[in-house]
N, C-alpha and C positions, 0 to 999 in steps of 0.2 A: 200588680197595683200598689202604690203605698199610702193613699187615703183613700176613704171609702166618705165622698164627699156628703153632707149632708142633704134634706131633700130640702123644695124652700117654704114652704108655709107653713107653719104652725099657730095654734090657738091656745087659749090661755089652760093652767094648770093649778098654778095655788097662788090664787088672790092676794095682791102683794109683797110676791116676792123679791119681786123687781132688782133693783142691784146690789139689794142688803145681803144677799149669799153670803154664809160663811163659808169661811173654807174648808171642806173636809180632807182631815187627814189621808194621804195615802198618795193622792193623785200623781199620776205621775208626772215629770216635766217633759218638756218638748225635746230637752237634749235626753233624756233618760231611752226615750222613746224612739229616740236614733237608729240610737247603740243594739235597739232590740231585732230581732229577726222575725219576721211574724209572717202566718201565712191565710190567708182569709177561705172559708171563715173560719173566725174565733168564736168558741164556745166553750162557755163555763157556767159550775153549778155554785150557786153560794146561799149557804141556810142560815137562821137564827131566830132565834124566841120561837119555835116550831114554825116558824115560813119558808120560802123558799122559791127561790130564783135563777131559770132558765133563761140566760141572757145569750143569745145568739147574735155576734160581731160578723153581717155582710160582707161581703163584695159586693156593691150596687148593682141590682140586672131590674132590665126591663123584660128579659126573655123567659117564657113557658118550662123550656128545657132547660134552662139551668136547672142542676143537679141541686143548685140552695133551695130550689122550690119544693121540691120533694122532700128534701131534706130538714125544711122546716117546717113541713103539714106532717112529717111523719114524727114528728122530736114534738110537736105540742096534742097528738094525737096521744102520745104513750105519755106526755106529763101530765095532761088533764089539770091545765090551769081553772082559777077561778078569778084571775083579773090579766089584763094582756094590757102591754105597751108600744106602741110603735114609734117610729120616730118620722118628724113632719108633718104633723098636724092630720085633718080629716084626708086623703086618699081616698075617690070614687071607691065602692066596690061593682064589680061588673056583675053579670047573669052568670056568668061559668070563675071556675079559677083563673083558667087561662089569658081570657079576656082582661080580668080585673088584676092581675100582675102588666101587663102589655099599655096598661093604662097607669097604673101605678105602682110598680114594683112591688118588693117583697114588704116593703111597709103596706101597702093595701090589699096584701096575700093575708098578714098579721088581721082587717079589720074582716075581709073574708069570712076565714078560720072562725073567728068570734063572734060574725052574725050567723054562721051555720051552726055554730053550737051552742048559743044564747049568752055568750061568755060579755063583761065590763068589757069594754077596750076604750084607749084614751091616747092622745098623744103625750110621749114622755116627755118634749118640751116646752121650754118656758114658750108667752105669747109673744108674738113679735113686737107687741109696746113695750114687752117687757127688755126683749134683746135689744131691741133701737134704743130707749132711754138711758138702758148701760153702754154702749156702744157711742152714744151721743155726750158721753163725760169724756171723751178720750177722741175725736174724733168731728172733725167739723161735720154739721149735717147733709151737705153738698155729696161730701165723699163715704159717708154711711150710707145714706140713697145709692149714689153710686153702685155699691158693694151688691146692694141684693140684686141691683135693675143688670149688671154686667154678672155678677153668677144665674140666676136665670138664663140668660143667652148664652152664656157656654156651655150652661149644660143644655139645654134645646140643642145646640148644636155638635156636641161632643156624642152623644144618643142617636143621635140621626133622628128626631122627632119629630111626629108627621106635621103638616100644615109649612106654613111660611114662617118663615123668624120674625118679619114684621108684624103678621096675626098676633104673634106669640106674648111679642113687648108690647104690643096693645093691650092685652089681654091685661097684663101684670101692670101697665103702668094703670086700669084700672084699680086696679086694687092699691098699690101702694099711695095712689092719690087720694083714695077715701081712708088710709091709715093712719091714724095718731103716730105723731113723730115722723114722716114719709112724707109731709104733705105738700113741702118746698121741692125748689127745684134739682134736677132736670124733670119736668112737669109729661114733655113732650120726646119723641121720635129726636125731633130735631134737635131740641135741648140735649140728648145724653148723646148723641155724634160730638154735638160742639164742646161738651164736658169730655168725653174721653178725648178728645182732639187734642185738647188743652190740661189735661191732667197727663196725656200718656204721645207726648209728642212723636213723633215719627217710630211710631207701631200699629200704623194701620189704620182701620177702622173697629168700630165698635161691634160688628157682627165677626171679629176674628176672635172677640176676646178667648184664649185660652185658658183652658181647667188648672192648670198650674201658678196660676195667680191667685188661687184661692185655697191651693196646700197650704196647712197651717205648719210646714216645715222647712219650706220654702220661703226666700226673700227676695223676689225677684220683682214686687214692686208695692205700694203700701195696702194695696189689697191682702195681700198673705198676713198682713201685720195684723189689719182688723179680724182675717178669717181667725186667724192664732186667736186673738184676743173674746172674739164671739163665742170659737168654741169652746174656752175653759170654762166660760162663764155656764152653758150650755150642759159640761159637763158636770160641775156641782151642782145645778139643778138637778138634774139626773139623776146623780147620785142619792142625794134628799130624798126624793119622789122613791125611787127602788126602797131604799130603807126604809122609812115611814113603811111600804107596804110591807115587808119583808114581815119586821118586828110582829107587825097586828096579825100576821100568821099565814097570810095568804100565799097561793102557792101562784107567781108572778111570773110569765111569760114576755120575755121584751126582746124585739131585734129592733139594730140599733148598724150603720157602718160601724165596720173592725174597729176603726179607729176610736172610735167612745168606749169601745167595752173593753179594750187594753188598757187607756189611759186610765179607765175609773176602776177597773178589779182589783188595783191594793186598796181603796179608798173603801172601796165596800165588802170585803172580807176584815181590815182592820174595827170600819163603824159596828160590824157583825159579832166578829171574834170567831170568823168562818177560817175554817183553814180550806186547804187545796182540795178540791175533785175533779 
């Protein structure tokens, strides 16, 4: 799997970070990324100014018996973090580890472990409104909203999630229609279907949206371009957030999709003057 696709929902972390993020030195380009041969999970350790980061680049999973789940828990226990970050907002935790993973994947697992061990935890992502504001500087508002809606459709169908697709689309429409920057069309399922047919003529119906359209490395549709731009923005945000906590001397445990860890590693090491571990 070349791309570990981001989870959908994100929450604020840095007030006012918005579109003015500086470019950390050393982020990989997509051309450099394509030339690399990676295996997931991608694990790295970075030290700086008394702090340390254990960064787990996962292959996204919702399977409790995936070996990554046991490995993340083992690494967590051995590392003993004092702060933790997950990708993708605030996925809910269940009454058990397995229930949590089935509902929210490895991102929810981090929150489960943090709650169990009384460790502060938050999302590593910028807020949705910040990401939307960034993307709307470059793309039409309807295309940006369609990107988020269709990505959730593709995620739902690709992982065989429980419940009907229509119910899931109705749920996310309720969220997006009330989100700053995403209140415009498409606002209903019928409008999504119409926008899809208009933007992707001859490519079936919206419910057939493939995950490959959200791979930043590919160039199948304009959605790949938006995915690439959004991923780069999020990488800059994550590097700044992680670097600041490591420089403050924290023991930081973070789990993200493997692509993010690969793209950010060089920038993190340069920013902290760290050597390979």
